[in-house]
C-alpha positions as CSV (number, residue, x, y, z in Angstrom):
1,X,-68.4,18.1,-32.6
2,X,-66.6,15.7,-34.8
3,X,-63.1,14.3,-33.8
4,X,-60.7,12.6,-36.2
5,X,-60.8,8.9,-35.6
6,X,-57.7,7.5,-34.0
7,X,-58.2,4.1,-35.6
8,X,-58.9,3.5,-39.3
9,X,-62.1,1.5,-38.5
10,X,-63.6,3.9,-35.9
11,X,-66.7,6.0,-37.0
12,X,-67.8,8.9,-34.9
13,X,-71.2,10.3,-35.7
14,X,-72.6,13.9,-35.2
15,X,-73.0,14.8,-31.6
16,X,-70.7,12.0,-30.3
17,X,-68.1,13.0,-27.8
18,X,-65.2,10.7,-27.4
19,X,-62.8,11.2,-24.4
20,X,-59.5,9.3,-24.5
21,X,-56.7,9.4,-21.9
22,X,-53.6,11.3,-22.9
23,X,-50.6,9.0,-23.6
24,X,-47.1,9.8,-22.3
25,X,-45.6,9.2,-25.7
26,X,-48.1,11.3,-27.7
27,X,-46.8,14.8,-26.7
28,X,-45.2,16.7,-23.9
29,X,-46.3,20.0,-22.5
30,X,-44.0,23.1,-22.3
31,X,-42.9,22.5,-18.6
32,X,-41.9,19.0,-19.2
33,X,-39.8,20.0,-22.2
34,X,-38.0,22.7,-20.1
35,X,-37.3,20.3,-17.2
36,X,-36.0,17.7,-19.6
37,X,-33.6,20.1,-21.3
38,X,-32.5,21.5,-18.0
39,X,-31.7,18.0,-16.6
40,X,-29.8,17.1,-19.8
41,X,-27.8,20.4,-19.6
42,X,-27.0,19.8,-15.9
43,X,-25.8,16.3,-16.6
44,X,-23.6,17.5,-19.4
45,X,-22.0,20.2,-17.2
46,X,-21.2,17.5,-14.6
47,X,-20.2,14.6,-16.8
48,X,-18.2,16.4,-19.5
49,X,-15.4,17.7,-17.1
50,X,-15.3,14.3,-15.4
51,X,-14.9,12.5,-18.6
52,X,-12.2,15.0,-19.7
53,X,-10.4,14.5,-16.4
54,X,-10.4,10.7,-16.7
55,X,-9.1,10.8,-20.3
56,X,-6.4,13.3,-19.3
57,X,-5.3,11.2,-16.4
58,X,-5.1,8.0,-18.5
59,X,-3.1,9.9,-21.1
60,X,-0.7,11.4,-18.5
61,X,-0.2,8.2,-16.5
62,X,2.6,6.7,-18.8
63,X,4.5,10.1,-18.6
64,X,4.2,10.2,-14.8
65,X,5.5,6.6,-14.6
66,X,8.4,7.3,-16.9
67,X,9.3,10.4,-14.8
68,X,9.1,8.3,-11.6
69,X,11.5,5.7,-13.1
70,X,13.8,8.4,-14.3
71,X,14.0,9.9,-10.8
72,X,14.6,6.5,-9.3
73,X,17.4,5.7,-11.7
74,X,19.1,9.1,-11.1
75,X,18.9,8.6,-7.3
76,X,20.2,5.0,-7.5
77,X,23.0,5.9,-9.8
78,X,24.1,8.8,-7.7
79,X,24.1,6.6,-4.6
80,X,25.8,3.7,-6.2
81,X,28.6,5.9,-7.5
82,X,28.9,7.8,-4.2
83,X,30.8,5.1,-2.3
84,X,33.3,4.1,-5.0
85,X,34.0,7.8,-5.7
86,X,34.6,8.5,-2.1
87,X,37.0,5.5,-2.0
88,X,38.7,6.7,-5.2
89,X,39.2,10.1,-3.6
90,X,40.7,8.6,-0.5
91,X,43.1,6.4,-2.5
92,X,44.2,9.4,-4.6
93,X,45.1,11.2,-1.3
94,X,47.0,8.2,-0.1
95,X,48.8,8.0,-3.5
96,X,49.8,11.7,-3.2
97,X,51.1,11.3,0.3
98,X,53.2,8.3,-0.7
99,X,54.6,10.1,-3.7
100,X,55.6,13.1,-1.5
101,X,57.3,10.8,0.9
102,X,59.0,8.6,-1.7
103,X,57.2,5.4,-0.6
104,X,56.1,2.6,-3.0
105,X,52.8,3.2,-4.8
106,X,52.3,0.1,-6.8
107,X,49.6,-1.4,-4.5
108,X,47.7,1.9,-4.5
109,X,47.8,2.2,-8.3
110,X,46.5,-1.4,-8.5
111,X,43.7,-0.5,-6.1
112,X,42.8,2.6,-8.1
113,X,42.5,0.5,-11.2
114,X,40.2,-1.9,-9.3
115,X,38.1,1.0,-8.1
116,X,37.6,2.4,-11.6
117,X,36.7,-1.1,-12.9
118,X,34.2,-1.5,-10.1
119,X,32.5,1.9,-11.0
120,X,32.2,0.7,-14.6
121,X,30.7,-2.6,-13.5
122,X,28.2,-0.8,-11.3
123,X,27.1,1.4,-14.2
124,X,26.8,-1.6,-16.5
125,X,24.7,-3.5,-14.0
126,X,22.3,-0.6,-13.5
127,X,21.9,-0.1,-17.2
128,X,21.1,-3.8,-17.7
129,X,18.5,-3.5,-15.0
130,X,16.9,-0.6,-16.8
131,X,16.9,-2.5,-20.1
132,X,15.3,-5.5,-18.5
133,X,15.5,-7.7,-15.4
134,X,18.4,-10.1,-15.7
135,X,17.7,-13.8,-15.4
136,X,17.9,-15.0,-11.8
137,X,19.3,-18.4,-12.9
138,X,22.5,-19.6,-14.4
139,X,25.0,-17.5,-12.4
140,X,28.0,-19.0,-10.7
141,X,30.0,-16.6,-8.5
142,X,32.7,-17.3,-6.0
143,X,31.4,-16.0,-2.7
144,X,34.8,-15.7,-1.0
145,X,36.4,-13.8,-3.9
146,X,33.4,-11.4,-4.1
147,X,33.5,-10.7,-0.3
148,X,37.2,-10.1,-0.4
149,X,36.8,-7.7,-3.3
150,X,33.9,-5.9,-1.5
151,X,35.8,-5.5,1.8
152,X,39.0,-4.4,0.0
153,X,37.2,-1.7,-1.9
154,X,36.1,-0.1,1.4
155,X,39.6,-0.2,3.1
156,X,40.2,3.5,2.6
157,X,36.8,4.5,4.0
158,X,37.3,2.2,7.0
159,X,40.7,3.7,7.6
160,X,39.3,7.2,7.6
161,X,36.6,6.2,10.1
162,X,39.3,4.3,12.2
163,X,37.2,1.2,12.0
164,X,38.5,-2.3,11.2
165,X,36.8,-4.9,8.9
166,X,37.3,-8.6,9.6
167,X,36.2,-11.1,7.0
168,X,35.5,-14.8,7.8
169,X,34.2,-17.3,5.3
170,X,33.6,-20.9,6.5
171,X,34.3,-22.3,3.0
172,X,34.4,-21.1,-0.5
173,X,31.1,-21.6,-2.2
174,X,29.4,-20.5,-5.4
175,X,26.3,-18.5,-5.4
176,X,23.7,-17.9,-8.1
177,X,24.1,-14.1,-8.2
178,X,26.2,-12.0,-10.7
179,X,29.4,-10.8,-9.0
180,X,28.8,-7.1,-9.7
181,X,25.3,-7.3,-8.2
182,X,26.4,-9.2,-5.1
183,X,29.3,-6.8,-4.7
184,X,26.9,-3.8,-4.8
185,X,24.7,-5.4,-2.1
186,X,27.6,-6.3,0.2
187,X,29.4,-3.0,-0.2
188,X,26.1,-1.2,0.7
189,X,25.7,-3.2,3.9
190,X,29.3,-3.1,5.0
191,X,29.6,0.6,4.2
192,X,26.5,1.2,6.4
193,X,28.1,-0.8,9.2
194,X,31.3,1.3,8.9
195,X,29.4,4.6,9.1
196,X,27.5,3.4,12.2
197,X,30.5,2.0,14.0
198,X,32.4,3.9,16.8
199,X,36.1,4.4,16.4
200,X,38.5,1.6,17.3
201,X,35.8,-1.1,16.7
202,X,35.6,-3.8,14.1
203,X,32.9,-4.7,11.6
204,X,32.6,-8.4,11.2
205,X,31.6,-10.1,7.9
206,X,30.8,-13.8,8.2
207,X,29.5,-16.1,5.6
208,X,28.4,-19.7,5.8
209,X,26.2,-22.2,3.9
210,X,22.8,-23.2,5.4
211,X,20.8,-25.7,3.4
212,X,20.7,-24.4,-0.2
213,X,21.6,-20.8,0.7
214,X,24.7,-18.8,1.6
215,X,24.1,-16.5,4.6
216,X,26.3,-13.4,4.8
217,X,26.1,-11.6,8.2
218,X,27.5,-8.1,8.8
219,X,27.8,-7.0,12.4
220,X,28.7,-3.6,13.8
221,X,29.2,-2.5,17.4
222,X,27.3,0.8,17.2
223,X,24.3,2.0,19.2
224,X,21.7,0.0,17.1
225,X,19.1,1.3,14.7
226,X,17.6,4.5,16.0
227,X,15.1,6.9,14.6
228,X,13.3,4.4,12.4
229,X,11.5,1.1,12.8
230,X,13.9,-1.7,11.9
231,X,11.1,-3.3,9.8
232,X,11.2,-0.2,7.5
233,X,14.9,0.2,7.2
234,X,14.9,-1.4,3.8
235,X,12.4,1.1,2.4
236,X,13.6,3.8,0.0
237,X,14.7,7.0,1.8
238,X,14.2,5.4,5.2
239,X,17.3,5.8,7.4
240,X,18.2,5.9,11.0
241,X,19.9,8.5,13.1
242,X,22.7,10.4,11.4
243,X,26.2,9.5,12.6
244,X,28.0,12.8,11.8
245,X,30.1,11.1,9.1
246,X,28.7,10.5,5.6
247,X,25.2,11.8,5.2
248,X,22.6,9.0,4.7
249,X,19.9,9.2,2.0
250,X,18.3,5.9,2.9
251,X,19.0,4.2,-0.5
252,X,21.9,1.8,0.2
253,X,20.0,-0.9,2.2
254,X,17.0,-0.5,-0.1
255,X,19.2,-1.2,-3.2
256,X,20.7,-4.2,-1.3
257,X,17.2,-5.5,-0.7
258,X,16.3,-5.1,-4.4
259,X,19.4,-7.1,-5.4
260,X,18.6,-9.9,-2.9
261,X,15.0,-10.3,-4.0
262,X,15.8,-10.1,-7.7
263,X,17.9,-13.2,-7.4
264,X,15.5,-15.1,-5.1
265,X,17.3,-14.1,-1.9
266,X,16.4,-12.1,1.2
267,X,17.8,-9.6,3.7
268,X,16.7,-8.9,7.2
269,X,17.8,-7.2,10.5
270,X,18.8,-10.3,12.5
271,X,19.4,-8.3,15.7
272,X,19.8,-4.7,16.9
273,X,20.5,-3.2,20.3
274,X,22.7,-0.7,22.0
275,X,25.5,-3.2,21.6
276,X,25.3,-3.3,17.8
277,X,23.4,-4.5,14.7
278,X,23.6,-7.6,12.6
279,X,22.2,-7.7,9.0
280,X,21.8,-11.1,7.4
281,X,21.9,-11.3,3.6
282,X,20.7,-14.7,2.1
283,X,21.4,-15.7,-1.5
284,X,20.9,-19.1,-3.2
285,X,23.8,-21.4,-3.8
286,X,24.7,-22.2,-7.4
287,X,23.9,-25.8,-8.5
């Protein structure tokens, strides 16, 4: 038997038998080919759907984020316009009663004008936030004037609830927060206090300067925060026990918290018990 030499210099004579070990790279038998093809096919069946899912998820993520932001904006805008619209409706009713009885209406008309301007300011502020975060520096707002405007805008709601609101500012000071943004935060906190106050009680709004900050405290005399952990009261859609007045959606305090933190401030539950609750809103003073 004569075999073909594997190497060019190798000579095999007649009758020589050469036995060489089979190499793994020389050739594969039929079973190995079948198993290799089967494994490759199985991996393809597993990896192809996984790769498609990952690519689809990456492509859909921007759309999902845009939808989330859109829903947040709609919820925020609806909530922010809810209080001024309610106040506007109350003032229209007061205006109608005064007209029917022949009483002066000049002050009510002026308040209606202020309410509509406040609504326009709220919308402008929210649209600016959507376009881009406003700078937290360079603002100079009179705190006393802002608090008076906030409390006055809620007069009709407080009257409907038979709740008084008392404002006390230790001294006029300027804060580094836009007036419309601070008004939104204060209105949300005071409105929450009014809704959780029993009749014939008073909500107290007190402001003072501590170090380089202005601290605004809003105190009610209700039954305290119930139905939710006070540490979570500033989370979206988190709210306490319903009072039977205006339904709560858990957005007002969350939006107040966003305003405070956007301008390097803070908000916290300073105390809560069966005798009432105090919220403390801290914002930096203007320099």
